[in-house]
C-alpha positions as CSV (number, residue, x, y, z in Angstrom):
1,X,101.4,94.8,127.7
2,X,104.8,95.5,126.2
3,X,106.8,92.7,124.7
4,X,110.0,92.4,122.9
5,X,111.4,90.0,120.3
6,X,114.9,88.9,121.0
7,X,116.7,87.4,118.0
8,X,119.8,85.5,118.7
9,X,122.1,84.3,115.9
10,X,124.5,81.7,117.4
11,X,126.1,78.4,116.5
12,X,123.5,75.6,116.2
13,X,125.0,73.8,119.2
14,X,123.9,76.7,121.4
15,X,120.2,76.2,120.6
16,X,119.3,74.0,123.5
17,X,121.1,76.3,126.0
18,X,119.3,79.4,124.6
19,X,115.9,77.6,124.9
20,X,116.7,76.6,128.5
21,X,117.6,80.2,129.4
22,X,114.4,81.4,127.7
23,X,112.3,79.0,129.7
24,X,114.0,79.9,132.9
25,X,113.4,83.6,132.3
26,X,109.7,83.5,131.6
27,X,109.7,83.5,127.8
28,X,106.3,83.6,126.2
29,X,107.4,81.7,123.1
30,X,110.6,80.4,121.4
31,X,111.1,79.4,117.8
32,X,113.9,78.7,115.4
33,X,115.1,79.5,111.9
34,X,117.0,77.2,109.6
35,X,120.7,76.5,110.1
36,X,122.8,78.7,107.8
37,X,125.8,77.6,105.8
38,X,128.0,78.9,108.6
39,X,126.3,76.5,111.0
40,X,124.5,79.3,112.9
41,X,120.8,79.2,113.7
42,X,118.5,82.1,114.5
43,X,116.4,81.7,117.7
44,X,113.6,84.1,118.3
45,X,112.2,84.7,121.8
46,X,109.1,86.6,122.7
47,X,109.4,88.0,126.2
48,X,107.7,90.6,128.4
49,X,109.7,93.7,128.8
50,X,110.0,93.2,132.6
51,X,111.9,89.9,131.9
52,X,114.0,91.2,129.0
53,X,117.1,92.5,130.8
54,X,117.5,89.4,133.0
55,X,117.2,87.1,130.0
56,X,119.6,89.2,127.9
57,X,122.1,89.1,130.8
58,X,121.9,85.4,131.2
59,X,122.3,84.8,127.4
60,X,125.3,87.1,127.3
61,X,127.0,85.4,130.3
62,X,126.5,81.9,128.9
63,X,127.2,82.5,125.2
64,X,130.3,84.7,125.9
65,X,131.9,81.8,127.8
66,X,131.4,79.2,125.1
67,X,131.0,80.9,121.7
68,X,132.6,83.8,119.7
69,X,130.3,83.9,116.7
70,X,126.9,85.1,118.1
71,X,124.7,88.2,118.1
72,X,121.6,89.3,119.9
73,X,119.2,91.8,118.4
74,X,116.2,93.4,120.2
75,X,113.1,94.2,118.2
76,X,110.0,96.1,119.4
77,X,106.7,94.4,118.9
78,X,103.7,96.4,118.0
79,X,101.3,93.5,118.4
80,X,101.0,89.7,118.4
81,X,98.1,87.5,117.6
82,X,96.8,85.8,119.5
83,X,97.2,88.4,122.1
84,X,99.6,87.7,125.0
85,X,97.6,87.2,128.2
86,X,98.3,89.5,131.1
87,X,99.8,87.6,134.1
88,X,97.4,87.0,136.9
89,X,97.5,89.8,139.5
90,X,97.8,89.0,143.1
91,X,94.9,90.2,145.2
92,X,95.3,93.3,147.4
93,X,95.3,92.5,151.0
94,X,94.3,96.0,152.1
């Protein structure tokens, strides 16, 4: 399974919005860094590659309308422990 790590640096006040977007777009996990001296916080989101683009688009739409000082970085993930479980496959009806 291919996953990506999205790292968003944005004003601390955007943290709840980013977490809600992550939950609405099938994030596997979300965690935060400390608040920097410039009042920005790093939020990291682990997401399956098939949900990555929709999540990025949603983050961009929401943050562009409210904030100027933000950035999103995409990092490839070689592995994660514990392993991410594969989503349940729907049975074939053939």
